[in-house]
N, C-alpha and C positions, 0 to 999 in steps of 0.2 A: 260783716259781709253777708249780703243777702243770698241765702242758699235756696231760695224758692225760685221756681221758673219765672221767666219774664212775665210781668203783668200781675204778679202776686206779691203782697207784702207779708210781713210777719204777723199781721194782726189776725187773730183767730176768726174775726167776723168781718166779712166783706172784702172788697178788692179796691185797689187804687187804679185810677185811670178809667178809661172808658171801655173800649172793646177789648176783649181778651185776645191775646195772640193765639195763633193756631196751636192746638195742643199736640204735644209729641205723641207718637203712636203708643198706644197703651201696651203695657207689658202683658203678654199672654199668661194666663194663669191656668193651672191645672184644675180640673174639676174637683170640687170639694165634696167629699163623701160624708154625709151626716151619719154619725154613729146612731144605731137604732136606740130609741128611748131617750135620746138627749134632746131637749127643747132647743129650737132655733134661738141663737143669741141675738140680742138687740145691739147692733153695732152703731156707734156714733160716728159722725164725720160729715163732711160737706160734699155734696155732689152737685151736679149741674142744676138740680132743682133747688139748691140752697138748703137752709135748715140749720138747726143748731144742734148742740150736743144732745145726744139721746134720741134724736130723730132717726128714722129709717134711711133717710137720704145720706149722701156722702160723696166722696170724690167719685170721679167717673170710673176709677178702677175698683171701687168698692171699699177703699180703705181711707181712713181719716187720721189726723194727728192723734197720737196716743194709742192707736191700734197696734197690737202685736202683729208682726208679719205672719200671714198664714200661707205656708208653702203648698198647701193642698195635701200634705202628708199628715197622717195621724198615727201616733205610736200605737202599735198593736193592731193596726188596720191592715188587712191583706189587700193588696192592689192587683189588679189585672185579672183576677179570677172572675170570669164571666163578663169582663169589660174589655177584653182584647189586650190587657196589659201583661206584664211579666209576673209569673207566679214563681217565687223563689223558694217555695217549700220543698225540702229534701224528701225524695220519695222512698228512701231506704234501700234502693237498688243501684246505687252508684250514679244517680242522675237527679234531675229536678223535675218538678211536677207538671210543667206545661207540656202535655203530650203533643201539642201541635208542632213543636220544634223537633220531634223525634220521628224521622221518616222511615225508620226500620220497621218492616212488617212483623206483626206478632206471629210466633210459631204456631202452626196448625198441628197440634199433638195427635189428634185423631188420624190425620192423614199420614203423619210420620209412623205411627204404630201400624197402620194398615200396610204401608209399603215395606216396613221391616218384616212383618209376618209373611207377606207375599214373597219377599226375597228369601227368607228362611225356607219356606215351602218349596220354592224353585230349586234352591241348592240341595235340599234333601231329595227331591225328585231326581235331579241329575245324578246325585251320588248313588241313589238306589238303583237307577237304571244302569249306570256304569258298573256297579258291583255285580248286578245280575248277569250282565253279558260277560264280565270278566270270569266269574265263577262258572258260568255255563260253558265257556270255552275250555276250561280246565278239566271238565268231567271226562273221564275215560270210559266212553261207551263202547266196550269191547265185546259184550256178551249178546249174542243173537238168540233170543228165546223163540224166534219164529221157526228155527230148525228143529225144535224139540218135537218128537213124534207122539202121536196118539194122546193128545192133550184132553183133559176133562173139560166139561162145560164151566164157564165162569159162574161164580156165585155172587152174593151180595158183599159189599165192602171191598177192600184191597188187601192182597196178601203179598208180603215181602219175604224173600228168602235172604237172610243175613248170614254171611259166611266170614269167619275169621280164619284166614289161611296162614300157614307157616312160611309164606313166600319171603325170601330174602332179597327180593328185587330192590336194587338201589342201595343195598347195605354194603359198607366196606368191611374188610376183615376185622378192623378195630370195633366196628359196630356189632358184628356177630359175637365177638368175644365179650364185649361189655354187656350185651343183652342176653348172653348165655343161650343163643339160638343154635349154634353149630351150623352145619351145612346141609343136613338132612339128605346126604347122598347126592349132593349137587344142588342145582337151583330148581329142581322139580318141587312144585308147591303141593302141599297136602292140606286137607281141612283140619283145623284145630278146634273149631266150634261151629255149630249150625243152629239156626233158630228160624222159626216161622213167626212173623209178626203180622197179626191180623188187625186192620184198622177199620172200624165200623161204627155205626150209630149207637149200638148197644154196648159200647165199651171195647177197649183194645185188649188184645190177648197176645202174650209172648210165650211160645212153646219151644222149649229147647229139645233138640234132637241129639241124643248121645251119639258120638261118632262110632261107638262100638255097637250100635243097634244092628240086630240081625234082620236083614231085609233081602228082597229079591231084586237083583239088577236085571231089567228086561233087555231084550235084544235092541240094538241101536245102530245108527249110521254114524260113522266117525265124523266129528265136526270139522276136521281139517282134511282127512284122507278121503272122505266120502265113501268108504268101504262099509259093507254090512257086517256086523258082528253079532253072533248068537248070544243068547243070555248066558252069562257065566254062572247063573243060579244064585242061591242064597249065599250071602257074604256080609261083611261089615259095611255099614253105610259109607264110611270114608273111602272105601275102595272105588266107589263110583267116580268120585272126583279125581282120584289118582289115574283112572283109566282114560277118561275123556273130558275132564274139567267140568265147568259149570253146566254145560248142556246136558251131560249124562247125569249129573247130580240132580238137576231139576227134574229130568225125566224119571229118575228112580223115586224121588219123593212123591211126585204126582202119581206114579204107578202104584205106590204102596199106601197112599192116603186118599186118593180121589179128589184132592184139593188142588185147584189150579193156582200156580204161582204167577202173579202179575208182574213183579219186579224183582230184580236180583241186585244185591250189593255185597261187595267183598273188599276186605281190607287186610293188608299184610302186617307182619310184625313191625317193620320200620315205621310205617304210617301210624300205626296204633300208638307207639311210643311218642312220636312227634306231636300228635294231637294232645295227648295228656300233658306234655311239657308246654305246649302253646297256651293252654288254658290255665297254666299255673299249678298243675297237679289236681288230683281228685281226692276228696276226703272219704275215707272208708272206716267203718267200725268193724274191725277184725275180731271175730268171736273168741279166738284162742291163739296161743303162740304157734307160729308156723316156721318151719325150717326145712327146706328141700334143696339138696345140692344140685339136682338136675335142672331145675328151673331157676335156681338162684334166689328163691324166696327165703327171706329171713326177717320175720315180723314178730313183734310182741303184741299181746292182746290189747285191744282198745282203739280209740279213734286216732287216726293219723292221716296225713296227707301224703299220697303216693305220687312220686314223679313217674316219668315214662318208663324208666328201667324197672322200678319197683312194681308198677302196675302190670307190666308184661309178665314179670315173675309170678305175680299173684294169680292172674287168670290162667297161666300155663301150669301152675302147680297141680299135679295129679296124684302122685304117690301119697303125699301127706294128707290130701283131701279124703282119702280112704276109698273113693269110688269115682267112676265117671259121672255119676249122678250128682254127687257133691260138687264136683268140679264145674258142672254146667250151672249149678245154682250160683256159685261164685261169679261165673262169667256174666250171668244175667244181672246180678246185683251191681257188678262193676260197670257194665255197659249202660245200664239205666242211670247210674250215678254220673257217668261221663256225659250222657245226653242231657241230664238235668243241669249240670254245671255249664255245658256248652251253650244251651238255649236259655241264657240269662241276659237281662238288659246290660249287665256289666260287660258281657262279651259282644253282644249284638251291636250296641251303639258305640262301642269303643273301637275305632279302626285299628289302633295299635295292638289289639288283642284279636279282633275279628279276622283281619286279613292273614296273620300268621296261622291262626287255627284253621281257616278254610284252605289255605295253601297247603298246610301239612296233610289235611285229609284228602284234598283233591289229587295230590301227587301220587297217592297209592290206592285211592278208592276206585274200584272197577265196578261199573254198573252195566245194566242192559241198555240196549240202543234206544228204548222208548222211555227211559227214566228222565224226568225233567227235574229242575231244581225244586219245583213245587212238591213233587213226589218225595224228593230227598228231605225237604223240610218237614213234610208230613210224617215221614218215618222217624225223624229225630224227636219231633214234638210228641209223637205217640209213646216213644220210649221214655221221654221225660215225664209224661202223664202217669205211666205205670209206676215210676219211682214214687210219685206223689200219691199213690193209692187210687188212681183213677182207672185202673185196669187190672188184668190178671196175669201173673207170671207163674209158669208151671213147666214141668217136664212132660214129655210124651208118656201117656199111660203105659205102664210096663206090667208084664206078667211075672209072677214069682217062679215060673218054670225056668229051668236051666236051658241055656242055648249053647251051641258049639263055640269053641275057641274063646271061652270066657266072655262071650258077648251078651247083649241084653235083648230079650224078646219082648215085642210089643204085645199088649193086651188088646187084640183086635176088636173085641166087643166095645170096649170103652173108646178105642181110637175112632171107630166108625161113628159113635155117638158124638164125640168131640168134633169131628170133621163135618158132621151134619149141622151142628150148631154154628160152626164158623161159616159154612156155605150159606146158611140162611140168615147170617148175622144176628143170631139169637144170643141171649145171655148165656155164657158158659157156666155149666153146672157140674161138669165132669171133673173128677179129681185126677191129678197127674201123678207120675211116678209109680211106685209100687202101691198096691192096695193098702190104704191106711197110713201112707207115708206123707200125705199132703192134704 
């Protein structure tokens, strides 16, 4: 059977008949890619031009008898790359290499990072502003220093009067028993500790004022009654607070020192204990064993973390301390350690610690009407700095002379020199306490 198209015989050379019938449509072939470095093959066959074996001519489709069929594909040859074909190379990321078929936009990492940082800054700003106004609204601005009479001229730097009172405000009967505070003859508050904190450019200075200091209380106008009261004369410093509260205490200190007080801050027993508990306790290095029934202090020598109850007992311990001077030193050390632990990144940036700490302090912290949160922060940071050795901690200079009622007499020569240095914001060079004691 003749398998050749009409008009063709099986003879390898020539045709039968005359005119060749119309040729069927040639099969389309894929372009052949010549491998680099391989010479062009000489293909035999018969084409419309005729010819014999070995000639370059051949059939119209380019193939002749005996030729292997060339599909246009070559083993190992990559097709489509750069020719519009399909690139089936696996790209290693879950897809194939022809990027033209992936319409997904590539991520702009620079833009993502920029917007992420911008969002974080915005959140931090909103959180900070919200926290500021929340804390500012909780400040109890109850002390009006503008009613204090005969005030001295302002000096350089800022002077804070920090008072620890034995106020039982907000404490339940159980709290009073647990904290060994008693009732102090009712709810009348008395000063348990007093300090002047000077914040200036030449170093911060904390000066403790023993509550048994023998001073003169000047005449005054009652802060609530408006009545005029004559000077009660020389007496213990804490009597000024008992008679007319913060206003008369401020007036008495200014009258006896010549130093103007810019801001007032007072905290009671309950708030003090809550702050200590809120920050997780305060580490103290206690120099010796302490046991005092009245304050509830019961400590062994060495480093230990005090909770609110233990901390209050430590700063109130008076009898075992041996003197009011030793007691004020303990109070300074503890308040500085408390400020140091409160003003740490672990407290400030942790809302679960920051808000309980601030809330505990704000609930019982009483300040003057001009005190801002910035002033309050400055006060705590200054106390923190003193703990780290960036300032001076001292007692008011005292005279070795005896004073009435077992009180302590100030060495006015050194007191005046100290106050002059604070007023001028000079570096403090005066020793505190008794001569040679500091």
